[in-house]
Each structure stands twice: as structure tokens, then as C-alpha cells.
C-alpha positions, 0 to 999 in steps of 0.5 A: 067850109070851117076846114076849107077857111083853115087850110087857106090860113095855112098855106098864107102863113106857110107862103109868108115864111116861105118868102121871109126864108127864101130872100134871107137865103139868097139874099141876107143878111137882110134887116126887118126894114128890108125884108118888108119891100124885098117880100111885099110883105106888111111890117106886121107880118114880117114880125110874126114870121120872124119872130116864129122862125127865129123860135124855131131857130132857123133864123138868128142875129147876123149883127146890127148896121146903122140907118139914117138918123134912127135906131141901128137895124138887125140883121137876119140870116138863116142859121146854119145849124138849124137842120142838116142835109145829104148830097149824094153824087153816084158818079161814073167812077166814084160814089160821092157823099157829104153832109152839109148844115143849111149854109151848105158848109161841108160837114163831112164826106166820103168816097167810094170807088167804082172799079171800071164797068161797075154799076152793079145796083146792089152794090151801089146801094151798099156803097149809098148805105155806108157813105150815109152812115159814116158822114153821120158818124164822123160829123157826130150828127143826129140824123132826126136833124136831116131835111132830106137825101138828095141824089144825083144819079146818071139816066132818066128818072120816072116817078109814076109809079108806087115805088117812087124813083125809078132810074133808066140808065142804059149806060150803067146798065140800068133797066127800070131800077126801082132806086128810091124802094132799094135805098129806102129800104137800106139806108138807115135813117129816119123814116119821115126823111125824105129821099130826093133823087133826079138826073146828076147833070139837072143837080150840077145845073142848080148847084150853078143856078143858085151859086155859081156861073148862072147866077142871076141868068134869065136861062142857063145851059149847064154842061156835065162832061165826066166819063159819059156827057150830059147837060140840062137846062135851067130857067131861073126865077124873076132875077135869075133867083129861086122862087120854089118853080121848078123850071129845068131840064135834064137832056140826054145831051150826050146822044146828040148824033155829031157824026154821021156814020161815026164811033159806036158809043156805049149806048150802042147808037153811032156817032154819038158826042159821047163817043168823041167828049166823054173821058171814057171815050177820049182814053179809048181814041188816045189807045186807038191812036197809040197813045203811050197808057197802060191797057188798065189807065182809068178815065182820070189817069188816061185824060191827064196824060193826053192833056200832057201830052198835046199841051207840055210845059214851057221846056218840055218835048213838043206836043204830040201832033196826034194828041192835038188833033183828038183834042181839037175834034174833041172841042170841033164835037163840044162846039157843034153841040154847044151851038145846039144847046143855043139855037134850041133852048136860047139861053145867055149862059152855057157853063161847062162842068164836070170832073172832065170838063173842068179838066180839059176846059183851061186847054180847049175853051177858046176853041170850043167857043169858036166852033160853037160861033161857027155852027150856032145861028149869028143872033142866038150865038152872038148872045150866049156866052159860053165858060166854065162851071164855078162850083168845082168838081163837087158840085153835083153833090152840092147840087143833090144837097139843094133838091131838100133844100129848095123843098124845105125853103118852098114849105117855108121851113116846115119838115116833112110830116113823121109817120102817124104825126099831125105837125111838122117836127121842129128843127133844132140847132145842131152846131153852137159853134160859128159856122165856116163859110159857105164852100168851106170843106172840112178835113174829113174826107176818107177814101174806101173801096169796100162797100 
């Protein structure tokens, strides 16, 4: 009975810490007086939690504000230097690894290019291993300060087995790949540093929901358009803010049918959205139509050329009508598929992201909206907005970093237990200088092609 009571008290304490940390993270800086109504905790509980978190260097003062006739109030915020996070994007064309502080300010990054159709598992594991070592070394960071490593990867993720996360990535040629086990063996970080592996479209969606175009929405659908196509549906907590519960779903949206008896998709089926709206498919369609591209053009180069042909600058040549027609078909397929998302999930917002989505969006967004209205039910279509994502091409990496961050906040700022340990280790400060604003980037970008 005593053990049960002790667990209950510990859980209550952890829950109080989580409420304070989450509110300060998303709405701070706040004063102690503001934290009371924001969290529903008593002033005594607030004082105890703040004292604990400050002693662990997870909170710091962020200035003072005048009160109405009383003493000035000290503002508190989550200390950016309290811990480190790594986010990794396993993309179609590259592996991007970024190191962040707790405010998700970038400290270091590196990219490893993938050759066309270069999704060999061993090669990607090697890219992750060397990328993690690179960003830690580049920032002079202590691996023991890591809260975790988040990885966004294409495909379906299963976690039921003893080997951790297993990836089914049909378009990459991955069948039941024990990715977590392979990474745990290869990546040189302390054993207590957890790995969080999830679908890349889902990590993109979480980033947009927390910090971007989905913030404050009850439900948002976020599309990832790159060489391939995916999507996620994210349900916010009360007021759309993070509350520690996972209400998100990754969708194989790119493999929904938009054209009966249509083009063969790389998944093996026919008429998939990805066969029309993915950058790889747009490159192939442009080449088949006689577009002036070298045979070895990559997806990014080809998409830029296609857009330039369809939308030349003022005073330039006339628009290439083949390119215009191809992109109109792409916009219609995307609009019809967006309408499916709207009809099925009733989102308030639909956001188009991914490097290719952000590239085509400024040109095709009006037509995508028009086609979405035509294909969606009138009521559901009228209540949903269709916009571009706001976080740029790094959003998958940022979203991957939110996976360990979400776990950390939900646990009230306690770390995973070290192997054989009895108490969670305490985070320490890794930087004394004033942090750069959130989303700023350091000039440490490197580009490497060898694992």
C-alpha cells in the first residue's frame, strides 16, 4: 500500500512539473502569478515546481514586468540551454541531421546526399551514424545532454515487436526493416538516449501544428510533397495546443487513387496521387512530353525547369503550353486529393509542405484551392482553408526533434533512466550565452556525399 501511495505522489509531482513546463514552453515567458490560472495549480505547488525546475537549470528568468500597484513580477521561461535534441529527416534525396537546443534553435547541421534510388539500408544507417557524430562534434556538444534523437522516415512504422520500430517503406524497397535496432547498434550515443522513429509526414505535421500554420487549429491535415507524397492528420488539444497526448495519424495519401486506369506508380499500383504530384513523377512526365531535360537531371533540377517553362519571367519567352497543361493536371489531382482529406477528416486547415510542395505552391495554390472546392462537399469545403506550410523545407527535421521534446515535456522534464539507474539524470546547461531566436540557423551547414 505504501509503495502504491509513493507512486501516486511521484506521478502527481511529475504531472505538476509537466503542466508548468508545457505552459511555459508554448506560452512563456510567464510570471508565477500567471502560471496559477494557466495550469490550475495552487501558488504553493507553482512555487515548489518552479524551485525544482530552476535548480535543475530547466527554467530561467526572462525579465520583469510591472504589476498593478504591486511589486514587479519576474518572468520565467524554459531555459534553451537545458538540454539538446537531434532531428533527422530520411528523405528521398538526402539525409539531413540537425542539432537543436531546447528552444529548437539550430546549433549545427549536416546533409548527406542520396543518389537516385539510393535507399540502401546500410548506407542510410551509415549516414545517420556519421551525421550524428558530425553535429555533436561541430557544436562541441556533450552526447550525455541529449534528450533523444527523432527520425522522420517514409513508410509505415510498426512498434509491437522486440526489435523496436520496424519500417515498411515499399517505395524505397524496405520490407520490415528493423530500423531502430540497426540505428541503436550503429549510432555512438549513450545507451540511455532514446530513439524516436516516426513517419516523416507525421513529424512535419507535428512541427506545423506546434509552431507553424496549424497552431491553434482543432484539426489540420498536412501534406508532405517531395519526390513522393504523404500526409498526416493532427488533432490539437484544447485550444489547439500541445497537451501531452498523441492524436495524430500518418496517411499513405500519395497512394490514394486519383486517376482510374492512370499512370503506373512506383508502388506498383496505378493512378496514385504520387504518380502525378510527386516531384519524381513530374520529372518523368515532363521528360515523356519532350521537356528539354538531360536524362540524368535530378528531381529538384527538373521541377525548377518545369516551373520556369510554365511560368517564365515578365519579358521572357511565352509559357510552354505542354508544361502548363502538365501542371494543371497536377493541380487538379492535388485538389481532388485535398478534397478527399477535407471530406474524410473535416480539418479546419489543410497545409501543403515538403520541398516540392513549397516550390510549386506559389504557382499552383489558387488552382489547387479551386479544384478542392469543386471536388469537396460544399459544407466541408467551405469551412476548410488550404494554405502553404510556414516552416520551410526543414520542417520534417524540426518535427523529428519534437518527438523527444514531446516525451520530455510530458514527463515533466525528467530524463529516461540510465541503464541500471534508479533515478533520472538531471539536465545541465550546455551554453551560457544568450540563445539566438527560435528557428535561426548557424552557418555550420555542410554537404557531404560519402557515409
